[in-house]
C-alpha positions in Angstrom: 107.2 196.7 120.6 106.3 195.3 117.2 107.2 197.3 114.0 107.0 196.4 110.4 109.2 198.3 107.9 107.9 198.1 104.3 110.3 199.3 101.7 109.0 199.7 98.1 111.9 200.2 95.7 109.9 201.8 92.9 110.1 200.0 89.5 112.8 197.4 90.6 111.4 194.5 88.6 113.0 191.1 88.3 111.7 189.7 85.0 108.8 190.2 82.6 105.5 188.5 83.5 104.2 185.5 81.6 101.3 187.5 80.1 103.4 190.2 78.4 103.4 188.5 75.0 99.6 189.0 75.0 99.1 192.2 76.8 102.4 194.2 76.5 104.6 192.8 73.8 106.9 195.8 74.1 108.0 194.5 77.5 109.2 191.1 76.3 112.8 190.6 77.6 112.5 193.2 80.3 114.4 192.4 83.5 115.2 195.7 85.3 117.4 194.4 88.1 119.4 192.0 85.9 120.0 194.6 83.2 121.2 197.2 85.8 123.7 194.6 87.0 124.7 193.8 83.4 125.5 197.5 82.7 126.5 199.1 86.0 130.1 199.7 87.0 131.3 198.9 90.5 127.9 197.7 91.8 128.2 196.8 95.4 125.1 195.7 97.5 126.4 193.5 100.4 123.3 193.9 102.5 120.9 192.8 99.8 123.2 190.0 99.1 123.1 188.9 102.7 119.3 189.1 102.7 119.3 186.8 99.7 118.6 188.9 96.6 120.7 186.6 94.4 118.4 183.7 95.3 116.0 185.6 93.2 118.3 187.1 90.5 120.9 184.3 90.1 123.3 186.8 88.6 127.1 186.1 88.2 128.1 189.5 89.6 126.5 188.8 92.9 127.3 186.4 95.7 124.8 183.7 96.3 124.9 183.1 100.1 122.6 181.3 102.5 120.0 183.9 102.8 119.0 185.4 106.2 115.6 186.5 104.7 112.7 184.6 103.2 112.6 185.3 99.5 110.3 185.0 96.4 108.7 187.0 93.6 105.4 188.6 93.2 103.1 189.0 90.2 101.2 192.2 89.4 97.4 191.6 89.4 96.6 195.2 88.3 96.5 195.9 84.6 99.7 197.2 82.9 102.5 198.4 85.2 101.4 201.4 87.2 102.9 202.9 90.4 99.6 204.1 91.8 97.8 200.8 91.1 100.8 198.8 92.4 100.8 200.7 95.7 97.1 200.2 96.2 97.5 196.5 95.5 100.4 196.3 98.0 98.1 197.8 100.6 95.4 195.2 99.9 93.1 196.6 97.3 91.7 194.2 94.7 92.6 195.8 91.4 89.6 197.0 89.4 89.6 197.6 85.6 89.5 201.3 84.7 88.7 202.8 81.4 91.6 203.3 79.0 91.3 206.5 77.0 93.5 209.4 75.9 92.6 212.8 77.4 91.3 214.0 74.0 88.3 211.7 74.5 87.3 213.6 77.6 88.7 217.1 76.9 85.4 218.7 75.9 83.4 217.1 78.7 86.0 218.2 81.3 86.1 221.7 79.8 82.3 222.0 80.0 82.2 220.8 83.6 84.8 223.2 84.8 83.2 226.1 83.0 79.8 225.2 84.7 81.6 225.5 88.0 82.9 229.0 87.1 86.5 228.2 86.2 88.2 229.9 83.3 89.3 227.4 80.7 90.9 227.5 77.2 92.2 225.0 74.7 95.1 227.0 73.4 96.0 224.8 70.4 93.4 222.5 68.8 96.2 220.2 67.6 97.4 219.6 71.2 94.7 218.1 73.4 95.2 220.0 76.7 93.3 222.5 78.7 94.7 225.6 80.4 92.7 226.4 83.6 92.7 229.6 85.5 95.8 230.7 83.5 98.1 228.6 85.8 97.1 224.9 85.3 97.5 222.5 82.4 95.3 219.4 82.2 96.6 216.7 79.8 97.7 213.1 79.5 100.4 211.7 81.7 103.2 210.8 79.3 105.3 208.9 81.7 103.1 205.8 82.0 100.8 203.5 80.0 98.6 204.8 77.3 95.3 206.4 78.4 95.6 205.5 82.1 96.4 208.8 83.9 95.7 212.5 83.5 97.8 215.2 85.1 97.0 218.6 86.4 100.3 220.5 86.4 100.3 223.9 88.2 102.5 226.9 88.9 102.0 227.1 92.6 103.4 230.7 93.0 100.3 231.8 91.2 97.5 229.4 92.4 97.1 227.4 95.6 97.5 223.7 95.7 94.1 223.5 97.5 92.5 225.1 94.4 94.3 222.7 92.1 92.9 219.8 94.2 89.4 221.2 93.9 89.7 221.2 90.1 91.3 217.7 90.1 88.4 216.3 92.1 85.9 217.7 89.5 88.0 216.0 86.8 88.0 212.8 88.8 84.2 212.8 89.0 84.0 212.8 85.2 86.8 210.6 83.9 87.0 206.8 84.5 90.7 206.2 83.9 93.0 204.7 86.5 94.2 208.0 88.1 94.1 211.7 88.2 97.2 213.4 89.5 97.3 217.0 90.8 100.8 218.3 91.0 102.6 221.6 91.1 105.8 223.4 92.0 107.1 226.8 92.9 109.4 229.1 90.9 107.9 228.0 87.6 105.3 229.7 85.4 102.6 228.5 83.1 105.0 229.3 80.2 107.5 226.8 81.6 104.7 224.2 81.8 103.4 224.8 78.3 106.9 224.9 76.8 107.4 221.4 78.3 104.4 219.8 76.5 105.3 216.9 74.3 103.6 214.4 72.1 104.6 210.8 72.3 104.8 208.4 69.3 101.5 206.9 70.3 99.8 210.2 70.2 99.6 211.0 74.0 100.2 214.7 74.7 101.2 216.0 78.1 103.8 217.8 80.2 107.3 216.5 80.5 107.4 217.0 84.3 111.2 217.0 84.9 111.6 219.5 82.0 108.9 221.8 83.4 110.9 222.3 86.6 107.9 221.2 88.8 110.1 219.0 91.0 112.8 221.6 91.8 111.1 223.7 94.5 107.9 223.5 96.6 106.7 220.3 94.9 103.3 219.1 95.9 101.3 216.2 94.6 98.1 214.2 95.2 97.0 211.0 93.4 93.3 210.4 93.1 92.5 206.8 92.2 89.7 204.8 90.6 87.8 202.2 92.6 90.0 202.4 95.7 88.4 202.2 99.2 91.1 203.2 101.8 89.0 201.7 104.6 89.8 198.2 103.3 93.6 198.8 103.1 96.0 197.6 105.7 97.2 201.1 106.5 93.7 202.3 107.6 92.9 199.0 109.3 96.0 199.4 111.5 95.2 202.9 112.5 91.7 201.8 113.4 93.3 199.2 115.7 95.4 202.0 117.4 98.6 201.0 115.6 100.9 203.7 114.3 101.3 204.2 110.6 104.0 206.3 109.0 104.0 206.9 105.2 107.3 208.1 103.7 108.2 209.4 100.3 106.0 208.6 97.3 104.1 206.2 99.7 102.4 209.3 101.3 101.6 210.7 97.9 99.6 207.7 96.7 98.1 206.1 99.8 95.1 207.7 101.5 95.2 207.1 105.3 93.8 210.0 107.3 95.4 209.0 110.7 98.9 208.3 109.3 101.9 210.4 109.9 103.1 211.6 106.5 106.7 212.4 105.5 107.2 213.7 101.9 110.5 213.0 100.3 112.0 212.3 96.9 115.7 212.1 97.5 116.7 208.5 98.4 119.1 209.5 101.2 116.2 211.4 102.9 113.7 208.6 102.4 116.1 206.1 104.1 116.9 208.6 106.9 113.2 209.1 107.6 112.8 205.4 108.0 115.5 205.4 110.6 113.9 208.4 112.4 110.5 206.7 112.4 112.0 203.6 113.9 113.2 205.7 116.9 109.7 206.9 117.7 107.3 204.1 116.5 106.4 201.8 119.3 104.0 199.5 117.4 102.9 199.8 113.8 103.8 200.2 110.2 106.6 202.3 108.6 106.0 202.2 104.9 108.3 204.0 102.5 108.9 204.3 98.8 112.1 205.1 97.0 111.1 207.1 93.9 114.4 207.9 92.4 114.9 204.4 91.0 111.8 205.0 88.9 113.1 208.3 87.7 116.4 206.6 86.7 114.4 204.1 84.7 112.4 206.8 82.9 115.8 208.4 82.1 117.1 205.1 80.8 120.1 205.4 83.0 121.2 202.0 84.5 124.3 203.6 86.2 122.2 206.1 88.1 119.8 203.3 88.9 122.7 201.3 90.4 123.9 204.3 92.4 120.5 204.7 94.1 120.3 201.0 94.9 123.7 201.3 96.6 122.4 204.2 98.7 119.5 202.0 99.8 121.8 199.1 100.5 124.0 201.2 102.8 121.0 202.3 104.9 119.5 198.8 104.9 122.5 197.7 106.9 121.7 200.3 109.6 118.0 199.5 109.6 118.7 195.8 110.2 121.1 196.6 113.0 118.3 198.8 114.7 115.6 196.1 114.3 114.5 194.1 117.4 113.5 190.5 117.5 109.8 191.6 117.1 110.4 193.7 114.0 109.9 192.6 110.4 111.3 194.1 107.2 109.6 193.5 103.8 111.3 194.7 100.6 109.5 194.7 97.2 108.7 196.9 94.2 105.5 197.9 92.3 106.5 197.0 88.7 109.5 197.3 86.5 111.1 200.1 84.5 113.9 198.5 82.5 116.3 201.2 81.4 117.7 199.1 78.6 114.5 197.8 77.0 114.3 200.5 74.3 111.4 202.6 75.7 111.2 204.9 78.7 107.9 203.6 80.2 107.2 201.2 83.0 107.6 197.5 82.2 105.3 194.7 83.4 107.6 192.6 85.6 107.5 190.5 88.6 108.8 192.2 91.7 111.3 190.9 94.3 110.2 189.8 97.7 112.4 189.7 100.7 111.1 189.3 104.3 113.5 189.5 107.2 112.7 188.8 110.9 115.5 187.8 113.3 113.3 185.1 114.8 112.0 183.5 111.6 113.8 180.8 109.7 114.2 181.8 106.0 112.1 180.0 103.4 111.3 180.2 99.7 108.0 182.0 99.5 107.6 181.1 95.8 105.9 183.3 93.2 102.9 185.1 94.7 99.8 185.8 92.7 99.3 189.3 93.9 101.2 192.1 95.6 98.3 192.2 98.1 99.8 189.2 99.9 102.0 191.7 101.6 99.0 193.5 103.2 97.5 190.2 104.2 100.7 189.2 105.9 101.0 192.5 107.7 97.4 192.0 109.0 98.4 188.5 110.2 101.5 189.8 112.0 99.5 192.5 113.8 96.4 190.2 114.3 94.0 192.6 112.7 91.1 192.1 110.3 92.4 191.3 106.8 92.5 193.8 103.9 90.2 193.5 101.0 92.5 191.2 99.1 95.6 188.9 99.6 96.8 185.7 101.3 99.4 185.8 104.1 102.8 184.2 103.6 102.9 180.9 105.5 104.6 180.9 108.9 104.9 184.7 108.9 
């Protein structure tokens, strides 16, 4: 029985990348994990300390022990600092450069295409570049991430089916060349709730403030449709084609396309960690991949204390996960970018991510700074002796 547990702690960066002065000067000085430690009260993470997190952080609030896990850091190879692109990179996709453009540059083309397919569309306010479709969907910029990279379709699902929202999203995806199109919706909200949550950022992007709209509160559904991603070259699909089990948990199942995977939606951190433990009880051989999303939400809210509380929930469950692991199991912990709650803006930050790899039979080693998050996928392929993913180099001796 061989299982690999991959835990992505969304946005838990460990220091700004070397190229930010050139490509993202607003992120100079970012260090999400360090600044959480600097600001949080009563922060206690004994399991992460045992694994060796302070060999990465070197923070005076944490113990620096002889680590039981191999450790290192990972550079982002995708442009910017994006959850979707980061997860695709983790699964072994070579990042491809999308177009960067605000939705207003595509708005008329998208409107025309939808009308040609018979959909009712309207631009309610010429000063706000968004489209209302079928009276229950708003198409606009995503205002939670980098400029001009993502467009959202936000829907009131009591009034329109999510399947219909996906149909419309796929038409938009065929037209636009940006990084991602996200179809999302919730129940117990109306189109007025959505339109009343539309905001314009300082940089001019206009879109729905998702938490304010209430979309997450009940019946939340989401699908991310990426640019230049071939799921067949990702380690998740490669494993299923080799008759290995794959379980995708939390945000991981929202952003990774793997038709044969078992998918477990979850946003609450407690539930994500419990679902990992449940999957460990039933998985005989394969990959259990989970993403904790609430850390990212705390970053967007610029709330280091909330961020710390979520990490402590993770740490408590990590202790149980390690206890349940066999000598054939491997645990990998990383992130997909940063989201420093103290940097002065509420967007993602371009940071290196932590890397911890634990196996009871493997002597811990310093894995250095990796060039790409895809090295994780390549290592998983090596462990299961399958064909490699599109991109990445395995860690030595793992």
